[in-house]
Structures are given as structure tokens and as C-alpha cells.
C-alpha positions as CSV (number, residue, x, y, z in Angstrom):
1,X,62.8,28.3,51.1
2,X,63.5,24.8,52.1
3,X,61.3,21.7,52.2
4,X,61.8,18.4,53.9
5,X,59.9,15.2,52.5
6,X,58.9,12.3,54.8
7,X,58.0,9.1,53.2
8,X,56.5,6.3,55.4
9,X,57.5,3.2,53.4
10,X,57.5,0.5,56.2
11,X,54.1,-1.1,55.4
12,X,53.8,-4.7,54.2
13,X,51.0,-4.0,51.8
14,X,49.0,-7.2,52.6
15,X,46.2,-6.3,50.2
16,X,48.7,-5.9,47.3
17,X,50.1,-9.4,47.9
18,X,53.5,-10.6,46.9
19,X,56.6,-11.4,49.1
20,X,58.2,-7.9,49.0
21,X,56.9,-5.0,51.1
22,X,54.6,-2.6,49.1
23,X,57.1,0.2,48.7
24,X,59.5,-2.3,47.1
25,X,57.1,-3.6,44.5
26,X,58.3,-2.8,40.9
27,X,56.6,-0.8,38.2
28,X,58.5,-0.5,34.9
29,X,61.7,-1.9,36.5
30,X,61.7,0.5,39.4
31,X,60.3,0.2,42.9
32,X,57.3,2.4,43.9
33,X,59.6,4.0,46.4
34,X,62.0,5.1,43.7
35,X,59.2,6.4,41.6
36,X,57.9,8.4,44.6
37,X,61.3,9.9,45.4
38,X,62.0,10.6,41.6
39,X,58.7,12.4,41.4
40,X,59.2,14.6,44.5
41,X,62.8,15.5,43.2
42,X,61.2,16.7,39.9
43,X,59.2,19.3,41.8
44,X,62.0,21.9,41.6
45,X,59.8,24.8,42.8
46,X,59.2,22.8,46.0
47,X,62.9,23.5,47.3
48,X,63.4,20.0,48.6
49,X,66.6,19.9,50.7
50,X,66.0,16.7,52.7
51,X,64.3,13.3,52.3
52,X,63.6,11.1,55.4
53,X,62.4,7.6,54.6
54,X,61.0,5.2,57.0
55,X,61.4,1.6,55.8
56,X,61.1,-1.9,57.2
57,X,63.8,-2.4,59.9
58,X,66.9,-4.1,58.5
59,X,66.5,-2.6,55.0
60,X,68.1,0.8,55.7
61,X,71.3,0.2,53.9
62,X,69.7,-1.3,50.8
63,X,67.2,1.5,50.5
64,X,69.9,4.1,51.0
65,X,71.9,2.8,48.1
66,X,68.7,2.5,46.0
67,X,67.5,6.0,46.5
68,X,70.8,8.0,46.5
69,X,70.9,8.4,42.7
70,X,67.5,10.1,42.8
71,X,67.7,12.6,45.6
72,X,69.8,15.1,43.7
73,X,71.5,17.6,46.1
74,X,69.1,16.9,48.8
75,X,70.2,15.1,52.0
76,X,68.9,11.5,52.3
77,X,68.2,10.0,55.8
78,X,66.7,6.5,56.2
79,X,65.2,5.3,59.5
80,X,63.5,2.1,60.5
81,X,59.7,2.5,60.5
82,X,57.2,1.4,63.1
83,X,54.2,-0.9,63.4
84,X,51.7,1.8,62.3
85,X,52.0,4.6,59.8
86,X,52.0,7.2,62.5
87,X,54.9,5.5,64.2
88,X,57.0,5.6,61.0
89,X,56.0,9.3,60.4
90,X,57.0,10.3,64.0
91,X,60.3,8.4,63.7
92,X,61.1,10.2,60.5
93,X,60.1,13.5,61.9
94,X,62.6,13.2,64.5
95,X,65.3,13.3,61.8
96,X,64.0,16.4,60.1
97,X,66.3,19.3,60.8
98,X,64.9,21.5,63.5
99,X,66.2,24.7,61.9
100,X,66.0,26.0,58.3
101,X,62.9,24.0,57.1
102,X,59.9,26.0,56.0
103,X,57.6,23.1,55.0
104,X,57.4,19.4,55.8
105,X,55.8,17.1,53.2
106,X,54.4,13.7,54.2
107,X,54.0,11.5,51.1
108,X,52.9,7.9,50.7
109,X,55.3,5.8,48.8
110,X,52.2,4.0,47.3
111,X,51.2,7.3,45.6
112,X,54.2,7.1,43.4
113,X,53.0,9.0,40.3
114,X,51.7,12.3,41.8
115,X,52.2,15.0,39.2
116,X,54.8,17.7,39.9
117,X,52.2,20.5,39.8
118,X,50.2,18.8,42.8
119,X,53.5,18.8,44.9
120,X,54.2,22.4,44.1
121,X,50.7,23.6,44.8
122,X,50.8,22.0,48.3
123,X,54.2,23.6,49.1
124,X,53.1,27.0,47.8
125,X,50.0,27.0,50.1
126,X,52.1,26.2,53.1
127,X,54.6,28.9,52.3
128,X,51.7,31.4,51.8
129,X,50.7,30.7,55.4
130,X,48.5,27.7,55.6
131,X,49.5,25.5,58.6
132,X,48.3,22.3,57.0
133,X,47.4,21.4,53.3
134,X,46.1,18.5,51.5
135,X,45.5,17.8,47.8
136,X,42.0,16.5,47.1
137,X,39.8,15.3,44.3
138,X,36.0,15.2,44.1
139,X,34.1,12.2,45.2
140,X,32.2,10.8,42.2
141,X,30.5,7.8,43.7
142,X,27.4,8.0,45.8
143,X,28.6,7.5,49.5
144,X,26.3,5.9,52.2
145,X,27.0,5.8,55.9
146,X,26.0,2.4,57.6
147,X,25.7,1.2,61.1
148,X,27.3,-1.9,62.7
149,X,24.8,-4.2,61.1
150,X,25.5,-2.8,57.5
151,X,22.1,-1.0,57.4
152,X,22.3,2.5,55.6
153,X,22.0,5.3,58.0
154,X,22.0,8.2,55.6
155,X,23.5,9.4,52.3
156,X,25.9,12.4,52.6
157,X,25.8,15.2,50.0
158,X,28.7,14.3,47.8
159,X,29.2,17.9,46.8
160,X,30.7,18.5,50.2
161,X,32.9,15.4,50.1
162,X,36.5,15.0,48.7
163,X,39.0,12.2,48.5
164,X,42.2,13.1,50.2
165,X,45.7,12.4,48.7
166,X,49.3,13.0,49.4
167,X,51.8,14.8,49.6
168,X,50.3,16.6,52.5
169,X,52.2,19.8,53.6
170,X,52.7,21.3,57.0
171,X,54.3,24.1,58.8
172,X,57.1,22.2,60.8
173,X,56.0,23.2,64.3
174,X,52.3,22.3,63.6
175,X,53.3,18.8,62.4
176,X,55.5,18.3,65.4
177,X,52.7,19.4,67.7
178,X,50.3,17.0,66.0
179,X,52.6,14.0,66.5
180,X,53.3,14.9,70.1
181,X,49.8,13.7,71.0
182,X,48.1,10.3,70.8
183,X,47.6,9.1,67.2
184,X,45.3,6.2,67.6
185,X,42.9,5.9,64.7
186,X,44.5,8.5,62.5
187,X,44.7,7.6,58.9
188,X,46.6,10.6,57.9
189,X,48.6,13.5,59.3
190,X,45.9,15.9,58.5
191,X,43.6,14.1,60.8
192,X,46.1,14.6,63.6
193,X,46.1,18.3,62.9
194,X,42.2,18.5,62.9
195,X,42.3,17.0,66.4
196,X,44.3,20.1,67.5
197,X,41.8,22.4,66.0
198,X,44.2,23.4,63.1
199,X,42.5,24.4,59.9
200,X,43.4,22.2,57.0
201,X,43.3,23.9,53.6
202,X,42.7,21.8,50.4
203,X,44.3,22.3,46.9
204,X,43.5,20.5,43.7
205,X,44.9,16.9,43.5
206,X,45.1,14.6,40.6
207,X,43.7,11.2,39.5
208,X,47.3,10.2,38.8
209,X,48.0,10.5,42.6
210,X,46.0,7.2,43.2
211,X,47.2,4.8,45.9
212,X,48.6,1.5,44.8
213,X,46.6,-0.9,47.1
214,X,45.6,-4.0,45.2
215,X,47.1,-6.0,42.2
216,X,45.0,-4.3,39.8
217,X,46.5,-0.9,40.7
218,X,49.7,-2.0,39.4
219,X,48.3,-2.4,35.9
220,X,47.1,1.3,36.1
221,X,50.6,2.4,37.4
222,X,52.1,0.7,34.4
223,X,49.8,2.3,32.1
224,X,50.4,5.8,33.6
225,X,54.2,5.2,33.3
226,X,53.9,4.2,29.6
227,X,51.7,7.2,28.8
228,X,54.2,9.6,30.3
229,X,57.1,7.9,28.5
230,X,55.3,8.4,25.2
231,X,55.0,12.2,25.6
């Protein structure tokens, strides 16, 4: 069993602010990207043998040196990312070994504190035969659908709604087929699979796998890091 992890980390993170790209922002003295790689490496049951990280062009050597201490025995490959998330994932996927990989994970660097058991659940589901797997948590807010003028159209039943997280896991050939087609408007890789008619299975996610998007999220990240250090 062998798993490859793709981490798209080329985004600027405009909503987060600051001069550095989002993945390079620090929490507890380490970048979000380092925390993400360290967390994936800790999932020993996932059998990670390869990391492919897409970064802002020109930062490849710096990132390679930064991440090398945290990938363990896994191979590390760093590639310049693209303008859109799908461009970065596609560029990274081209560097995933064509043979010997049973599962490919795609993980947002901004979801740096996903628990090990979530990662291992995703991989286990792919290895059990699911072509595409996403971790999810229940939606607790009331959600309303609005039209172009901001007028409420309807209120979906939230019992049938979930919030999707990463890492998302895929059978390698399925992910390659998904990225071989037009990816306009896709906000995650599971959405590309849905467009092919591929069934996407869900597994239990975690509130700790939140996405660092705005400045206040850095405070929550610091709190999670401190809580884990106190255990």
C-alpha cells in the first residue's frame, strides 16, 4: 500500500492579508505548510511514500529545504503552481509516480491541523474500493439560497448538507481522468469527479480541519496548537 499526497500551496491568500503567501504564514513558529506536511507524515497508517507540493514560482528551492526534515522516508517533489487551484493540482499530479501508488490525497495547506484519524479514514476508504472520498462535518447554520438580487429563493434542509474538508482521497486513475477535462468553476477535486459521474463517498471529518482563511483563523490555529502541546 502506497499513498501520494498533493498539496496545492501556491495561493496568495488575499483574505488572510500579510505580505507572505498564505501557506508561508506562521503559527507557533512554523509555516502552515510545515504543519500540514508534518500532520500528513504523522498518519503512519496512510502509507505516504511521496509528497508533491505546488508552490509560488521561484520558491521551489526554499520550500524544498524547509519541508525536507518533515517528510520522513517519503520522496519530496516541489513544482511551481498555477494561477488557479486546479492548475496547481494538475501540475503536481503530473509528478505523482504512474506506478505503485494506490491512493492520491489532495490536501489544502491551509487545513494544517487535520487530525491523523481523519487522514487515515480517507485513505482506508479509498483502499476499500471507493474511487473518491471526502471528509465532511455537519452544517450547523441555517443555509439559504438567494438569487442575483440577494432575495431568498429557498431554505435547503440542512440535515442533507455537509461541509467538505481535505484531504480528499482518490483512486489515481480517477483523479487523472478528472483533471484531464475542463476544470472551470471547480472548487475542489471531488467536484471534478462528480462531473464525470463518479460516486464520491464521505467519511467523518473534524472541526480541527478548518481552513485558515481570515486573520481570526490564525488565532484559532494558535489555540489548537497550544491545546495539542498541553496534552
